N, C-alpha and C positions, 0 to 999 in steps of 0.2 A: 402312410403315404406322405404325410406332411414332412416327415423326416427326410425323405428323398428330395422333395421340393426345396426344403431349406438347405440341404447339402448342395444342390445345384447353384443356389445363390452364393454360398460360401466359395464354391469352385470358381465362380466368375470373379469374385474379389481376389482370390489367390492368383488366378491367371493374369489379372490386371496389375497385380502387385500393390493393391490398395487396401491391404488388411490392417496394417498397423499392429498394435499390440492386441492381445486377446480382448481387453476391455474396449478398445477402439473398434475392433471388428464387431463385437456384440452391439455396440451403440450404432454403428453405421448400418447394420442389418436390422436393427430394431428388435433384437433378441436379448434375452437375459444372458448374464455371464454363464450361468450353469447350462443353459441350452446350447450356447456356443461351444462350451467345453465338451458337452455330450456329442454334439455334431462332429467335431473334429476327431474325437475318439472313434465314433461310428465310421467316419470316412476312412480313417487309417486302418482300423481293425476289420471292418466288414466290406468296405468297397475297395480295399487295397490301394488307397491313394498314398503316394510317397510324399507326404507333407512334412516339411521341416520348418523351423523358425530361425531367422537370422537376427541375432542380437544387434549386429552392426546396423542393418537396414531397418530393424524393427518391423519386420513383415514376415508373414508365412509364405512359403513358396513350395513348388513341386521340385524334387531333386532329379526328376527325369520328365521328358515330354510325354504327353498323352492326353486323352480326352475322357471325361467322366460322362458316360452314356447311361441314361436311365430309361428303360423301356424295352420293348421287344423289337428286334431288328431282323426281318426275314433274310434268309440267305438268298443272295442274288444268283440267278442261274445264267 
């Protein structure tokens, strides 16, 4: 469950364009480098997040628009 909560925090940084490098992102979130790496891989491989890294801007970003939703959402009738 923590992995999903941590992923939501990374999602917020990515949307705001405030990630910086992997090291900076880990530091800003208060995570270890290895946890941050694991979370990015988890988000890409299991949550299908289209995450990319810009060397020019030194930030992670989504290459398409969308929302990361974690939880159960009932169908509205």
